[in-house]
C-alpha positions as CSV (number, residue, x, y, z in Angstrom):
1,X,131.8,119.6,5.7
2,X,128.7,119.0,3.8
3,X,128.4,120.8,0.5
4,X,125.3,122.3,-1.0
5,X,125.0,119.4,-3.5
6,X,125.1,116.8,-0.6
7,X,122.3,118.4,1.2
8,X,120.2,118.5,-1.9
9,X,120.9,114.8,-2.6
10,X,120.5,114.0,1.1
11,X,117.1,115.7,1.3
12,X,116.0,113.7,-1.8
13,X,117.1,110.4,-0.2
14,X,115.4,110.9,3.0
15,X,112.4,113.1,2.1
16,X,111.4,112.2,-1.5
17,X,108.4,109.8,-1.8
18,X,108.3,107.9,-5.0
19,X,104.8,107.0,-6.5
20,X,106.2,103.8,-7.9
21,X,106.7,102.3,-4.3
22,X,103.8,100.5,-2.6
23,X,101.7,102.7,-0.5
24,X,100.6,99.8,1.7
25,X,104.4,99.3,2.9
26,X,104.7,100.5,6.5
27,X,107.8,101.0,8.5
28,X,108.8,98.5,11.1
29,X,107.8,100.9,13.9
30,X,104.3,101.4,12.5
31,X,103.9,97.6,12.1
32,X,104.9,96.8,15.7
33,X,102.5,99.7,16.9
34,X,99.6,98.1,15.0
35,X,100.4,94.6,16.4
36,X,100.5,96.0,20.0
37,X,97.1,97.7,19.5
38,X,95.6,94.5,17.9
39,X,96.7,92.4,20.8
40,X,95.1,94.9,23.4
41,X,91.6,94.5,21.5
42,X,89.7,91.5,23.1
43,X,88.5,88.9,20.6
44,X,84.8,88.2,20.7
45,X,83.9,84.7,19.8
46,X,80.9,84.0,17.7
47,X,77.9,83.1,20.0
48,X,75.7,80.0,19.2
49,X,73.6,80.3,16.2
50,X,70.0,81.5,17.0
51,X,67.2,78.9,16.6
52,X,65.6,78.8,13.3
53,X,62.2,80.6,13.2
54,X,59.0,78.4,13.1
55,X,58.6,76.9,9.7
56,X,55.1,76.8,8.3
57,X,54.5,73.2,6.8
58,X,50.7,73.4,6.2
59,X,48.8,74.9,3.4
60,X,47.1,78.3,3.4
61,X,43.7,79.0,1.9
62,X,42.3,82.1,0.3
63,X,40.2,83.9,2.9
64,X,38.9,86.5,0.4
65,X,35.5,86.6,-1.1
66,X,36.2,83.8,-3.4
67,X,37.6,81.5,-0.7
68,X,34.4,82.2,1.5
69,X,32.2,81.2,-1.4
70,X,34.1,78.1,-2.0
71,X,34.0,77.0,1.6
72,X,30.3,77.6,1.6
73,X,29.7,75.6,-1.5
74,X,31.8,72.7,0.0
75,X,29.8,73.0,3.3
76,X,26.5,72.6,1.4
77,X,27.8,69.7,-0.7
78,X,28.7,68.0,2.6
79,X,25.3,68.6,4.0
80,X,23.7,67.1,0.9
81,X,25.8,64.1,1.0
82,X,25.1,63.6,4.7
83,X,21.3,63.8,4.0
84,X,21.6,61.2,1.2
85,X,23.5,58.8,3.4
86,X,21.0,59.2,6.2
87,X,18.1,58.5,3.8
88,X,19.8,55.4,2.4
89,X,20.3,54.1,5.9
90,X,16.6,54.9,6.9
91,X,15.3,53.0,3.8
92,X,17.6,50.1,4.6
93,X,16.3,50.0,8.2
94,X,12.7,50.2,7.0
95,X,13.3,47.3,4.6
96,X,14.9,45.3,7.4
97,X,12.1,45.9,10.0
98,X,9.2,45.7,7.5
99,X,6.8,42.9,8.1
100,X,6.8,40.7,5.0
101,X,4.5,37.9,3.9
102,X,7.1,36.0,2.0
103,X,6.7,32.2,2.1
104,X,9.6,29.8,2.6
105,X,9.4,28.7,-1.0
106,X,9.9,32.4,-2.2
107,X,12.9,32.6,0.0
108,X,14.3,29.5,-1.4
109,X,13.7,30.5,-4.9
110,X,15.6,33.8,-4.3
111,X,18.6,32.0,-2.8
112,X,18.5,29.6,-5.8
113,X,18.6,32.6,-8.1
114,X,21.8,33.9,-6.3
115,X,23.5,30.4,-6.3
116,X,22.4,28.9,-9.6
117,X,20.8,31.2,-12.2
118,X,20.0,28.4,-14.6
119,X,18.1,26.5,-12.1
120,X,16.3,29.7,-11.2
121,X,15.1,30.0,-14.8
122,X,13.8,26.5,-14.7
123,X,11.8,27.3,-11.6
124,X,10.3,30.3,-13.4
125,X,8.7,28.0,-15.8
126,X,4.9,28.5,-16.2
127,X,4.1,24.8,-15.1
128,X,6.2,25.2,-11.9
129,X,4.4,28.5,-11.2
130,X,1.0,27.0,-11.7
131,X,1.9,24.0,-9.4
132,X,3.0,26.4,-6.7
133,X,-0.2,28.4,-6.9
134,X,-2.3,25.1,-6.7
135,X,-0.3,24.0,-3.6
136,X,-0.6,27.2,-2.0
137,X,-4.5,27.3,-2.5
138,X,-4.7,23.9,-1.0
139,X,-2.9,25.0,2.1
140,X,-5.2,28.2,2.3
141,X,-8.2,25.9,1.9
142,X,-7.0,23.8,4.8
143,X,-6.9,27.0,7.0
144,X,-10.5,27.7,5.9
145,X,-11.6,24.4,7.0
146,X,-10.8,25.2,10.6
147,X,-13.8,25.5,13.1
148,X,-15.7,28.7,13.0
149,X,-17.1,30.4,16.0
150,X,-18.1,34.1,15.6
151,X,-19.3,34.7,19.1
152,X,-18.1,35.5,22.7
153,X,-18.7,32.3,24.8
154,X,-19.5,32.5,28.6
155,X,-17.7,30.0,30.6
156,X,-19.8,29.1,33.6
157,X,-17.5,26.6,35.5
158,X,-14.1,25.0,35.5
159,X,-15.2,22.1,33.2
160,X,-16.4,24.3,30.6
161,X,-13.0,26.2,30.8
162,X,-11.0,23.0,30.4
163,X,-13.2,21.9,27.5
164,X,-12.7,25.4,25.7
165,X,-8.9,25.0,26.0
166,X,-8.4,21.3,25.4
167,X,-11.3,20.4,23.0
168,X,-10.3,22.6,20.1
169,X,-6.5,22.3,20.2
170,X,-6.1,23.3,16.6
171,X,-7.5,26.8,17.2
172,X,-6.4,29.7,19.2
173,X,-8.5,30.3,22.5
174,X,-8.7,33.6,24.2
175,X,-10.2,33.8,27.5
176,X,-11.1,37.0,29.3
177,X,-11.0,36.8,33.2
178,X,-13.3,39.7,34.2
179,X,-15.2,41.1,37.2
180,X,-18.6,42.9,37.2
181,X,-18.9,46.6,37.6
182,X,-15.4,47.3,36.5
183,X,-15.2,49.7,33.5
184,X,-12.2,48.1,32.0
185,X,-13.7,44.7,32.0
186,X,-17.0,46.0,30.6
187,X,-14.9,47.6,27.7
188,X,-13.0,44.4,27.1
189,X,-16.2,42.3,26.8
190,X,-17.4,44.8,24.1
191,X,-14.2,44.7,22.2
192,X,-14.1,40.9,22.1
193,X,-17.8,40.8,21.0
194,X,-16.6,42.8,17.9
195,X,-13.4,40.8,17.3
196,X,-15.0,37.5,17.4
197,X,-17.0,38.3,14.3
198,X,-13.9,39.4,12.4
199,X,-11.6,36.5,13.5
200,X,-14.2,33.7,13.3
201,X,-11.3,31.0,13.4
202,X,-10.4,32.2,16.9
203,X,-12.4,31.1,19.9
204,X,-13.1,34.1,22.2
205,X,-14.5,33.3,25.8
206,X,-15.2,35.2,29.0
207,X,-15.2,33.9,32.6
208,X,-15.9,35.7,36.0
209,X,-12.9,35.9,38.2
210,X,-14.8,34.5,41.2
211,X,-15.8,31.4,39.2
212,X,-12.2,31.0,37.9
213,X,-11.1,30.7,41.5
214,X,-8.6,33.4,41.6
215,X,-7.8,35.4,44.7
216,X,-9.6,38.4,46.0
217,X,-6.6,40.5,45.3
218,X,-6.5,39.4,41.6
219,X,-10.2,40.1,41.3
220,X,-9.5,43.6,42.4
221,X,-6.1,44.3,40.9
222,X,-5.5,41.8,38.1
223,X,-8.6,42.2,35.8
224,X,-9.2,42.7,32.9
225,X,-6.9,39.8,32.1
226,X,-6.5,37.8,28.8
227,X,-5.4,34.2,28.7
228,X,-4.3,32.8,25.3
229,X,-4.1,29.2,24.6
230,X,-3.1,27.0,21.7
231,X,-2.7,23.2,21.5
232,X,-3.6,23.0,25.1
233,X,-0.7,25.3,26.2
234,X,-0.8,28.8,27.6
235,X,1.1,30.9,25.1
236,X,-0.1,34.4,26.4
237,X,-0.9,35.9,29.7
238,X,-1.8,39.5,30.0
239,X,-3.1,40.9,33.3
240,X,-4.2,44.4,34.4
241,X,-4.7,45.6,30.8
242,X,-6.1,48.7,32.2
243,X,-2.6,50.0,32.7
244,X,-1.9,49.3,29.0
245,X,-5.1,50.3,27.4
246,X,-6.8,52.4,30.0
247,X,-10.4,52.0,31.3
248,X,-12.1,53.1,28.1
249,X,-10.8,51.6,24.9
250,X,-12.0,50.1,21.5
251,X,-11.8,46.9,19.5
252,X,-9.0,48.3,17.3
253,X,-6.8,49.0,20.3
254,X,-7.3,45.4,21.6
255,X,-6.8,44.0,18.1
256,X,-3.5,46.0,17.7
257,X,-2.3,44.8,21.2
258,X,-3.0,41.2,20.4
259,X,-1.3,41.3,16.9
260,X,1.7,43.2,18.3
261,X,2.2,40.0,20.6
262,X,1.5,37.6,17.8
263,X,-1.7,36.4,19.5
264,X,-4.0,37.0,16.4
265,X,-3.2,36.2,12.7
266,X,-2.6,39.1,10.3
267,X,-5.4,39.2,8.0
268,X,-3.3,41.3,5.5
269,X,-0.7,38.6,5.4
270,X,-1.5,36.9,2.1
271,X,1.2,35.1,0.1
272,X,2.3,37.1,-2.8
273,X,1.7,34.3,-5.3
274,X,-1.9,34.1,-4.2
275,X,-2.2,37.9,-4.3
276,X,-0.9,38.1,-7.7
277,X,-3.4,35.4,-8.9
278,X,-6.2,37.4,-7.4
279,X,-5.1,40.5,-9.0
280,X,-4.9,38.6,-12.4
281,X,-8.4,37.3,-11.9
282,X,-9.7,40.9,-11.2
283,X,-8.1,42.2,-14.3
284,X,-9.6,39.4,-16.5
285,X,-13.0,40.1,-15.1
286,X,-12.7,43.7,-15.8
287,X,-11.6,43.1,-19.3
288,X,-14.6,40.8,-19.9
289,X,-16.9,43.4,-18.7
């Protein structure tokens, strides 16, 4: 028989909850229930890691007003540098293609200056320079001693043609093969009449195509023609010059054509050592006046 005191004590034993005990402690039934619930929940394995996003490895530039101004300044600077480089290349090409009148002695002196500066200083001695000028004048005087012509000769037969070519081998002989009543031939004869007075050391001749013994087709299609001889050898053969110069041309056109093909000497080609001497003489004459 349970007394009132046992009931009171029993209620305390079964129903009283002490605060000193751990609130996290669970009964065996609750623990088992939780394990059963956990076992029923499927386990989701971690999927493969997503690929890393694209990484920017370059460099960014300010695209604001300051960046635009900077880009424009850089663009203009590149343009200036490009123009300067093109100008240097153009000047180098002009110097390379320019026709110079340097003598072999001048080239040798420049090479000597690069190899042996002391020897170059000796070659710049006044005595050496005067000797060079003297020898150059002697060579120029030899050129001036060549036969002088100054007129356009008419060749009347084959023997005169052979004499004109073989007799004066030291000079340049230019023979014009022409036909009458052809405008290009008439213009060429007029031009050669002018040029023979300017190049008096060159022998200018003309000869009818029929006398020269050329074919009828050549007399119609090949004239005007210029044959250039030196030392008895044919060094220039120019036919149908009307296709090159036209039917109406001038002495300057023929002169430029022959000089372009190195058939006439360049009158402006004077050695610098002689040119400097002439300039010195002119300056001295002016000072005396």
